[in-house]
N, CA, C and O atoms as a GROMACS GRO file, in nm:
protein
  436
    1UNK      N    1  -1.391  -1.962  -0.201
    1UNK     CA    2  -1.281  -1.940  -0.110
    1UNK      C    3  -1.333  -1.865   0.013
    1UNK      O    4  -1.346  -1.742   0.010
    2UNK      N    5  -1.362  -1.936   0.116
    2UNK     CA    6  -1.418  -1.878   0.237
    2UNK      C    7  -1.317  -1.886   0.351
    2UNK      O    8  -1.243  -1.983   0.363
    3UNK      N    9  -1.316  -1.783   0.434
    3UNK     CA   10  -1.228  -1.780   0.549
    3UNK      C   11  -1.310  -1.802   0.675
    3UNK      O   12  -1.425  -1.757   0.684
    4UNK      N   13  -1.251  -1.871   0.771
    4UNK     CA   14  -1.321  -1.897   0.897
    4UNK      C   15  -1.275  -1.794   1.000
    4UNK      O   16  -1.156  -1.774   1.021
    5UNK      N   17  -1.372  -1.731   1.065
    5UNK     CA   18  -1.345  -1.629   1.166
    5UNK      C   19  -1.401  -1.676   1.299
    5UNK      O   20  -1.517  -1.717   1.308
    6UNK      N   21  -1.319  -1.671   1.401
    6UNK     CA   22  -1.360  -1.710   1.536
    6UNK      C   23  -1.411  -1.586   1.609
    6UNK      O   24  -1.343  -1.483   1.612
    7UNK      N   25  -1.530  -1.595   1.666
    7UNK     CA   26  -1.590  -1.483   1.739
    7UNK      C   27  -1.611  -1.525   1.883
    7UNK      O   28  -1.671  -1.629   1.910
    8UNK      N   29  -1.563  -1.443   1.975
    8UNK     CA   30  -1.586  -1.469   2.118
    8UNK      C   31  -1.667  -1.355   2.175
    8UNK      O   32  -1.634  -1.237   2.158
    9UNK      N   33  -1.775  -1.392   2.243
    9UNK     CA   34  -1.864  -1.293   2.304
    9UNK      C   35  -1.892  -1.335   2.447
    9UNK      O   36  -1.869  -1.449   2.487
   10UNK      N   37  -1.943  -1.241   2.522
   10UNK     CA   38  -1.985  -1.272   2.657
   10UNK      C   39  -2.137  -1.279   2.658
   10UNK      O   40  -2.205  -1.187   2.612
   11UNK      N   41  -2.189  -1.388   2.711
   11UNK     CA   42  -2.334  -1.406   2.716
   11UNK      C   43  -2.394  -1.319   2.827
   11UNK      O   44  -2.321  -1.257   2.905
   12UNK      N   45  -2.526  -1.317   2.833
   12UNK     CA   46  -2.594  -1.239   2.937
   12UNK      C   47  -2.562  -1.290   3.076
   12UNK      O   48  -2.569  -1.215   3.173
   13UNK      N   49  -2.527  -1.418   3.087
   13UNK     CA   50  -2.493  -1.476   3.217
   13UNK      C   51  -2.347  -1.454   3.253
   13UNK      O   52  -2.304  -1.491   3.362
   14UNK      N   53  -2.270  -1.394   3.162
   14UNK     CA   54  -2.131  -1.364   3.190
   14UNK      C   55  -2.032  -1.467   3.140
   14UNK      O   56  -1.911  -1.446   3.149
   15UNK      N   57  -2.081  -1.577   3.087
   15UNK     CA   58  -1.987  -1.678   3.037
   15UNK      C   59  -1.947  -1.647   2.893
   15UNK      O   60  -2.023  -1.587   2.817
   16UNK      N   61  -1.827  -1.689   2.859
   16UNK     CA   62  -1.777  -1.664   2.724
   16UNK      C   63  -1.834  -1.766   2.628
   16UNK      O   64  -1.835  -1.887   2.654
   17UNK      N   65  -1.881  -1.715   2.516
   17UNK     CA   66  -1.938  -1.800   2.412
   17UNK      C   67  -1.856  -1.777   2.286
   17UNK      O   68  -1.833  -1.663   2.246
   18UNK      N   69  -1.813  -1.885   2.226
   18UNK     CA   70  -1.736  -1.868   2.103
   18UNK      C   71  -1.809  -1.937   1.989
   18UNK      O   72  -1.870  -2.042   2.005
   19UNK      N   73  -1.802  -1.874   1.875
   19UNK     CA   74  -1.863  -1.931   1.756
   19UNK      C   75  -1.772  -1.902   1.637
   19UNK      O   76  -1.682  -1.818   1.644
   20UNK      N   77  -1.799  -1.971   1.531
   20UNK     CA   78  -1.718  -1.956   1.412
   20UNK      C   79  -1.810  -1.928   1.294
   20UNK      O   80  -1.909  -1.998   1.274
   21UNK      N   81  -1.775  -1.826   1.217
   21UNK     CA   82  -1.851  -1.800   1.096
   21UNK      C   83  -1.755  -1.802   0.978
   21UNK      O   84  -1.635  -1.779   0.991
   22UNK      N   85  -1.811  -1.830   0.864
   22UNK     CA   86  -1.732  -1.830   0.741
   22UNK      C   87  -1.770  -1.707   0.661
   22UNK      O   88  -1.888  -1.677   0.642
   23UNK      N   89  -1.667  -1.636   0.614
   23UNK     CA   90  -1.691  -1.516   0.533
   23UNK      C   91  -1.619  -1.532   0.400
   23UNK      O   92  -1.516  -1.599   0.392
   24UNK      N   93  -1.674  -1.471   0.295
   24UNK     CA   94  -1.609  -1.483   0.165
   24UNK      C   95  -1.474  -1.411   0.164
   24UNK      O   96  -1.458  -1.306   0.225
   25UNK      N   97  -1.380  -1.470   0.093
   25UNK     CA   98  -1.248  -1.411   0.080
   25UNK      C   99  -1.224  -1.350  -0.057
   25UNK      O  100  -1.128  -1.276  -0.078
   26UNK      N  101  -1.312  -1.382  -0.151
   26UNK     CA  102  -1.299  -1.330  -0.288
   26UNK      C  103  -1.438  -1.296  -0.342
   26UNK      O  104  -1.538  -1.346  -0.291
   27UNK      N  105  -1.443  -1.212  -0.445
   27UNK     CA  106  -1.574  -1.182  -0.506
   27UNK      C  107  -1.633  -1.308  -0.569
   27UNK      O  108  -1.562  -1.404  -0.598
   28UNK      N  109  -1.763  -1.305  -0.589
   28UNK     CA  110  -1.831  -1.420  -0.651
   28UNK      C  111  -1.778  -1.442  -0.792
   28UNK      O  112  -1.726  -1.350  -0.856
   29UNK      N  113  -1.793  -1.563  -0.838
   29UNK     CA  114  -1.750  -1.598  -0.973
   29UNK      C  115  -1.822  -1.513  -1.077
   29UNK      O  116  -1.762  -1.470  -1.176
   30UNK      N  117  -1.950  -1.488  -1.056
   30UNK     CA  118  -2.029  -1.408  -1.151
   30UNK      C  119  -1.974  -1.266  -1.162
   30UNK      O  120  -1.956  -1.216  -1.273
   31UNK      N  121  -1.948  -1.201  -1.048
   31UNK     CA  122  -1.895  -1.065  -1.052
   31UNK      C  123  -1.757  -1.063  -1.114
   31UNK      O  124  -1.725  -0.975  -1.194
   32UNK      N  125  -1.673  -1.158  -1.076
   32UNK     CA  126  -1.538  -1.166  -1.133
   32UNK      C  127  -1.542  -1.182  -1.284
   32UNK      O  128  -1.466  -1.117  -1.356
   33UNK      N  129  -1.632  -1.267  -1.333
   33UNK     CA  130  -1.642  -1.291  -1.477
   33UNK      C  131  -1.688  -1.166  -1.551
   33UNK      O  132  -1.635  -1.134  -1.657
   34UNK      N  133  -1.786  -1.096  -1.496
   34UNK     CA  134  -1.836  -0.973  -1.560
   34UNK      C  135  -1.725  -0.868  -1.565
   34UNK      O  136  -1.705  -0.804  -1.668
   35UNK      N  137  -1.654  -0.850  -1.455
   35UNK     CA  138  -1.548  -0.750  -1.452
   35UNK      C  139  -1.433  -0.787  -1.545
   35UNK      O  140  -1.375  -0.700  -1.610
   36UNK      N  141  -1.401  -0.916  -1.553
   36UNK     CA  142  -1.296  -0.960  -1.644
   36UNK      C  143  -1.337  -0.936  -1.790
   36UNK      O  144  -1.257  -0.888  -1.870
   37UNK      N  145  -1.460  -0.970  -1.824
   37UNK     CA  146  -1.510  -0.945  -1.961
   37UNK      C  147  -1.505  -0.796  -1.994
   37UNK      O  148  -1.467  -0.758  -2.104
   38UNK      N  149  -1.544  -0.714  -1.899
   38UNK     CA  150  -1.541  -0.569  -1.920
   38UNK      C  151  -1.398  -0.521  -1.944
   38UNK      O  152  -1.374  -0.441  -2.034
   39UNK      N  153  -1.305  -0.569  -1.864
   39UNK     CA  154  -1.165  -0.529  -1.880
   39UNK      C  155  -1.111  -0.570  -2.017
   39UNK      O  156  -1.042  -0.492  -2.083
   40UNK      N  157  -1.143  -0.691  -2.060
   40UNK     CA  158  -1.097  -0.736  -2.191
   40UNK      C  159  -1.157  -0.652  -2.303
   40UNK      O  160  -1.088  -0.617  -2.399
   41UNK      N  161  -1.285  -0.620  -2.292
   41UNK     CA  162  -1.350  -0.536  -2.393
   41UNK      C  163  -1.288  -0.397  -2.398
   41UNK      O  164  -1.265  -0.342  -2.506
   42UNK      N  165  -1.262  -0.340  -2.281
   42UNK     CA  166  -1.201  -0.207  -2.277
   42UNK      C  167  -1.059  -0.209  -2.333
   42UNK      O  168  -1.017  -0.115  -2.400
   43UNK      N  169  -0.986  -0.315  -2.304
   43UNK     CA  170  -0.850  -0.327  -2.358
   43UNK      C  171  -0.854  -0.334  -2.510
   43UNK      O  172  -0.775  -0.268  -2.578
   44UNK      N  173  -0.947  -0.414  -2.564
   44UNK     CA  174  -0.961  -0.425  -2.709
   44UNK      C  175  -0.998  -0.291  -2.772
   44UNK      O  176  -0.960  -0.262  -2.885
   45UNK      N  177  -1.074  -0.211  -2.698
   45UNK     CA  178  -1.118  -0.081  -2.749
   45UNK      C  179  -1.010   0.026  -2.736
   45UNK      O  180  -1.027   0.139  -2.781
   46UNK      N  181  -0.898  -0.010  -2.674
   46UNK     CA  182  -0.789   0.087  -2.659
   46UNK      C  183  -0.812   0.185  -2.546
   46UNK      O  184  -0.778   0.303  -2.558
   47UNK      N  185  -0.869   0.138  -2.437
   47UNK     CA  186  -0.904   0.227  -2.326
   47UNK      C  187  -0.783   0.297  -2.265
   47UNK      O  188  -0.798   0.398  -2.196
   48UNK      N  189  -0.663   0.244  -2.288
   48UNK     CA  190  -0.543   0.306  -2.232
   48UNK      C  191  -0.518   0.445  -2.289
   48UNK      O  192  -0.439   0.521  -2.233
   49UNK      N  193  -0.584   0.481  -2.399
   49UNK     CA  194  -0.569   0.615  -2.456
   49UNK      C  195  -0.691   0.703  -2.429
   49UNK      O  196  -0.697   0.817  -2.475
   50UNK      N  197  -0.789   0.651  -2.355
   50UNK     CA  198  -0.909   0.729  -2.324
   50UNK      C  199  -0.871   0.842  -2.228
   50UNK      O  200  -0.786   0.823  -2.141
   51UNK      N  201  -0.933   0.958  -2.242
   51UNK     CA  202  -0.911   1.066  -2.144
   51UNK      C  203  -0.961   1.024  -2.006
   51UNK      O  204  -1.049   0.938  -1.994
   52UNK      N  205  -0.904   1.084  -1.904
   52UNK     CA  206  -0.940   1.050  -1.766
   52UNK      C  207  -1.089   1.065  -1.738
   52UNK      O  208  -1.147   0.984  -1.667
   53UNK      N  209  -1.151   1.170  -1.793
   53UNK     CA  210  -1.293   1.190  -1.765
   53UNK      C  211  -1.380   1.080  -1.825
   53UNK      O  212  -1.484   1.045  -1.769
   54UNK      N  213  -1.338   1.024  -1.937
   54UNK     CA  214  -1.410   0.911  -1.998
   54UNK      C  215  -1.394   0.787  -1.910
   54UNK      O  216  -1.491   0.714  -1.887
   55UNK      N  217  -1.273   0.762  -1.863
   55UNK     CA  218  -1.249   0.647  -1.775
   55UNK      C  219  -1.330   0.660  -1.646
   55UNK      O  220  -1.387   0.562  -1.597
   56UNK      N  221  -1.334   0.781  -1.592
   56UNK     CA  222  -1.412   0.805  -1.470
   56UNK      C  223  -1.560   0.776  -1.494
   56UNK      O  224  -1.626   0.715  -1.410
   57UNK      N  225  -1.612   0.820  -1.607
   57UNK     CA  226  -1.752   0.797  -1.640
   57UNK      C  227  -1.780   0.648  -1.659
   57UNK      O  228  -1.885   0.599  -1.617
   58UNK      N  229  -1.688   0.575  -1.721
   58UNK     CA  230  -1.705   0.430  -1.738
   58UNK      C  231  -1.707   0.359  -1.604
   58UNK      O  232  -1.787   0.269  -1.582
   59UNK      N  233  -1.617   0.400  -1.512
   59UNK     CA  234  -1.616   0.342  -1.378
   59UNK      C  235  -1.749   0.368  -1.308
   59UNK      O  236  -1.807   0.278  -1.248
   60UNK      N  237  -1.796   0.492  -1.317
   60UNK     CA  238  -1.921   0.529  -1.250
   60UNK      C  239  -2.039   0.451  -1.307
   60UNK      O  240  -2.121   0.398  -1.231
   61UNK      N  241  -2.048   0.442  -1.438
   61UNK     CA  242  -2.159   0.369  -1.501
   61UNK      C  243  -2.153   0.220  -1.470
   61UNK      O  244  -2.257   0.156  -1.450
   62UNK      N  245  -2.033   0.165  -1.466
   62UNK     CA  246  -2.018   0.023  -1.432
   62UNK      C  247  -2.062  -0.002  -1.288
   62UNK      O  248  -2.132  -0.098  -1.260
   63UNK      N  249  -2.020   0.085  -1.198
   63UNK     CA  250  -2.060   0.071  -1.057
   63UNK      C  251  -2.211   0.081  -1.043
   63UNK      O  252  -2.272   0.002  -0.971
   64UNK      N  253  -2.272   0.177  -1.110
   64UNK     CA  254  -2.418   0.190  -1.103
   64UNK      C  255  -2.488   0.066  -1.158
   64UNK      O  256  -2.590   0.023  -1.103
   65UNK      N  257  -2.435   0.009  -1.265
   65UNK     CA  258  -2.494  -0.113  -1.322
   65UNK      C  259  -2.482  -0.231  -1.226
   65UNK      O  260  -2.577  -0.308  -1.209
   66UNK      N  261  -2.366  -0.245  -1.163
   66UNK     CA  262  -2.345  -0.354  -1.067
   66UNK      C  263  -2.440  -0.338  -0.948
   66UNK      O  264  -2.506  -0.434  -0.909
   67UNK      N  265  -2.447  -0.217  -0.893
   67UNK     CA  266  -2.535  -0.193  -0.778
   67UNK      C  267  -2.682  -0.214  -0.815
   67UNK      O  268  -2.759  -0.268  -0.736
   68UNK      N  269  -2.719  -0.173  -0.934
   68UNK     CA  270  -2.856  -0.192  -0.980
   68UNK      C  271  -2.889  -0.341  -0.993
   68UNK      O  272  -2.998  -0.384  -0.956
   69UNK      N  273  -2.794  -0.418  -1.045
   69UNK     CA  274  -2.815  -0.562  -1.059
   69UNK      C  275  -2.835  -0.628  -0.922
   69UNK      O  276  -2.926  -0.708  -0.905
   70UNK      N  277  -2.750  -0.594  -0.825
   70UNK     CA  278  -2.762  -0.654  -0.693
   70UNK      C  279  -2.891  -0.609  -0.624
   70UNK      O  280  -2.954  -0.688  -0.554
   71UNK      N  281  -2.930  -0.485  -0.644
   71UNK     CA  282  -3.056  -0.437  -0.589
   71UNK      C  283  -3.174  -0.515  -0.647
   71UNK      O  284  -3.264  -0.557  -0.574
   72UNK      N  285  -3.173  -0.534  -0.777
   72UNK     CA  286  -3.279  -0.610  -0.843
   72UNK      C  287  -3.281  -0.755  -0.794
   72UNK      O  288  -3.387  -0.812  -0.770
   73UNK      N  289  -3.164  -0.813  -0.779
   73UNK     CA  290  -3.154  -0.950  -0.728
   73UNK      C  291  -3.217  -0.962  -0.590
   73UNK      O  292  -3.291  -1.056  -0.563
   74UNK      N  293  -3.189  -0.866  -0.503
   74UNK     CA  294  -3.245  -0.869  -0.368
   74UNK      C  295  -3.396  -0.846  -0.369
   74UNK      O  296  -3.468  -0.906  -0.290
   75UNK      N  297  -3.443  -0.759  -0.458
   75UNK     CA  298  -3.587  -0.733  -0.466
   75UNK      C  299  -3.664  -0.855  -0.517
   75UNK      O  300  -3.777  -0.879  -0.476
   76UNK      N  301  -3.602  -0.932  -0.606
   76UNK     CA  302  -3.670  -1.046  -0.667
   76UNK      C  303  -3.655  -1.176  -0.589
   76UNK      O  304  -3.725  -1.273  -0.616
   77UNK      N  305  -3.565  -1.178  -0.492
   77UNK     CA  306  -3.543  -1.299  -0.413
   77UNK      C  307  -3.624  -1.291  -0.284
   77UNK      O  308  -3.612  -1.194  -0.210
   78UNK      N  309  -3.706  -1.392  -0.257
   78UNK     CA  310  -3.781  -1.392  -0.131
   78UNK      C  311  -3.685  -1.384  -0.012
   78UNK      O  312  -3.579  -1.446  -0.012
   79UNK      N  313  -3.723  -1.306   0.088
   79UNK     CA  314  -3.636  -1.283   0.202
   79UNK      C  315  -3.592  -1.413   0.269
   79UNK      O  316  -3.476  -1.426   0.309
   80UNK      N  317  -3.684  -1.509   0.281
   80UNK     CA  318  -3.649  -1.634   0.347
   80UNK      C  319  -3.560  -1.724   0.261
   80UNK      O  320  -3.511  -1.826   0.309
   81UNK      N  321  -3.538  -1.687   0.136
   81UNK     CA  322  -3.451  -1.765   0.048
   81UNK      C  323  -3.306  -1.718   0.055
   81UNK      O  324  -3.216  -1.783   0.001
   82UNK      N  325  -3.283  -1.604   0.120
   82UNK     CA  326  -3.147  -1.551   0.130
   82UNK      C  327  -3.082  -1.608   0.255
   82UNK      O  328  -3.119  -1.573   0.368
   83UNK      N  329  -2.986  -1.695   0.234
   83UNK     CA  330  -2.915  -1.757   0.345
   83UNK      C  331  -2.805  -1.663   0.396
   83UNK      O  332  -2.771  -1.565   0.330
   84UNK      N  333  -2.752  -1.694   0.514
   84UNK     CA  334  -2.644  -1.612   0.568
   84UNK      C  335  -2.523  -1.610   0.473
   84UNK      O  336  -2.470  -1.503   0.446
   85UNK      N  337  -2.478  -1.726   0.422
   85UNK     CA  338  -2.364  -1.722   0.328
   85UNK      C  339  -2.394  -1.639   0.203
   85UNK      O  340  -2.306  -1.568   0.154
   86UNK      N  341  -2.516  -1.648   0.153
   86UNK     CA  342  -2.552  -1.570   0.034
   86UNK      C  343  -2.549  -1.420   0.066
   86UNK      O  344  -2.496  -1.341  -0.013
   87UNK      N  345  -2.604  -1.382   0.180
   87UNK     CA  346  -2.604  -1.241   0.220
   87UNK      C  347  -2.461  -1.189   0.238
   87UNK      O  348  -2.430  -1.077   0.198
   88UNK      N  349  -2.376  -1.270   0.300
   88UNK     CA  350  -2.236  -1.229   0.318
   88UNK      C  351  -2.164  -1.214   0.185
   88UNK      O  352  -2.085  -1.121   0.167
   89UNK      N  353  -2.191  -1.305   0.090
   89UNK     CA  354  -2.128  -1.295  -0.041
   89UNK      C  355  -2.177  -1.171  -0.116
   89UNK      O  356  -2.098  -1.101  -0.179
   90UNK      N  357  -2.306  -1.144  -0.108
   90UNK     CA  358  -2.361  -1.023  -0.172
   90UNK      C  359  -2.299  -0.897  -0.113
   90UNK      O  360  -2.261  -0.806  -0.187
   91UNK      N  361  -2.288  -0.893   0.018
   91UNK     CA  362  -2.227  -0.778   0.084
   91UNK      C  363  -2.081  -0.763   0.043
   91UNK      O  364  -2.035  -0.652   0.014
   92UNK      N  365  -2.008  -0.874   0.040
   92UNK     CA  366  -1.868  -0.870  -0.002
   92UNK      C  367  -1.857  -0.817  -0.145
   92UNK      O  368  -1.773  -0.732  -0.173
   93UNK      N  369  -1.941  -0.868  -0.235
   93UNK     CA  370  -1.938  -0.826  -0.375
   93UNK      C  371  -1.963  -0.676  -0.389
   93UNK      O  372  -1.894  -0.608  -0.465
   94UNK      N  373  -2.062  -0.625  -0.317
   94UNK     CA  374  -2.095  -0.483  -0.326
   94UNK      C  375  -1.980  -0.398  -0.274
   94UNK      O  376  -1.942  -0.298  -0.336
   95UNK      N  377  -1.924  -0.436  -0.160
   95UNK     CA  378  -1.810  -0.360  -0.105
   95UNK      C  379  -1.690  -0.368  -0.200
   95UNK      O  380  -1.620  -0.269  -0.219
   96UNK      N  381  -1.666  -0.484  -0.258
   96UNK     CA  382  -1.556  -0.501  -0.352
   96UNK      C  383  -1.575  -0.409  -0.473
   96UNK      O  384  -1.482  -0.340  -0.514
   97UNK      N  385  -1.696  -0.408  -0.527
   97UNK     CA  386  -1.725  -0.323  -0.643
   97UNK      C  387  -1.709  -0.175  -0.608
   97UNK      O  388  -1.655  -0.098  -0.687
   98UNK      N  389  -1.755  -0.137  -0.490
   98UNK     CA  390  -1.740   0.003  -0.447
   98UNK      C  391  -1.594   0.042  -0.439
   98UNK      O  392  -1.554   0.148  -0.488
   99UNK      N  393  -1.513  -0.042  -0.376
   99UNK     CA  394  -1.371  -0.011  -0.363
   99UNK      C  395  -1.299  -0.011  -0.497
   99UNK      O  396  -1.209   0.070  -0.520
  100UNK      N  397  -1.337  -0.101  -0.584
  100UNK     CA  398  -1.271  -0.113  -0.714
  100UNK      C  399  -1.311  -0.001  -0.810
  100UNK      O  400  -1.226   0.052  -0.882
  101UNK      N  401  -1.438   0.035  -0.811
  101UNK     CA  402  -1.490   0.124  -0.914
  101UNK      C  403  -1.518   0.267  -0.868
  101UNK      O  404  -1.545   0.355  -0.951
  102UNK      N  405  -1.511   0.291  -0.740
  102UNK     CA  406  -1.536   0.425  -0.688
  102UNK      C  407  -1.426   0.518  -0.737
  102UNK      O  408  -1.312   0.476  -0.756
  103UNK      N  409  -1.460   0.644  -0.756
  103UNK     CA  410  -1.362   0.744  -0.798
  103UNK      C  411  -1.244   0.743  -0.703
  103UNK      O  412  -1.262   0.733  -0.581
  104UNK      N  413  -1.124   0.753  -0.757
  104UNK     CA  414  -1.004   0.744  -0.674
  104UNK      C  415  -0.996   0.856  -0.571
  104UNK      O  416  -0.929   0.839  -0.469
  105UNK      N  417  -1.061   0.969  -0.594
  105UNK     CA  418  -1.058   1.076  -0.495
  105UNK      C  419  -1.167   1.061  -0.390
  105UNK      O  420  -1.177   1.143  -0.298
  106UNK      N  421  -1.250   0.956  -0.401
  106UNK     CA  422  -1.359   0.934  -0.304
  106UNK      C  423  -1.341   0.804  -0.225
  106UNK      O  424  -1.428   0.769  -0.146
  107UNK      N  425  -1.232   0.734  -0.244
  107UNK     CA  426  -1.214   0.604  -0.181
  107UNK      C  427  -1.195   0.620  -0.032
  107UNK      O  428  -1.107   0.692   0.014
  108UNK      N  429  -1.279   0.549   0.044
  108UNK     CA  430  -1.266   0.541   0.189
  108UNK      C  431  -1.289   0.396   0.228
  108UNK      O  432  -1.366   0.325   0.163
  109UNK      N  433  -1.224   0.352   0.332
  109UNK     CA  434  -1.243   0.213   0.376
  109UNK      C  435  -1.305   0.208   0.513
  109UNK      O  436  -1.328   0.099   0.566
   0.00000   0.00000   0.00000
């Protein structure tokens, strides 16, 4: 699910140049599936009765695991193999995970 964004800029000669880029509108299927599996596992474990500090620790550990995975993915992928759409999706996924899993008292946009 990609959204098209129109960008208008002024060139060095002063003429207006417009271009269109596509940006992701939703997290990747892989990230969505992992988060859904985690939610189902936590629900089965009765996470609704967990103390707040335990929930906070689970959010923090999940965020660290997601960020570590994306970091490893970037380290193992040759730079020339990362396309613009792939980079945009990775960036979207990381920002999504940060907003979703960051401590509620630290959320900034």
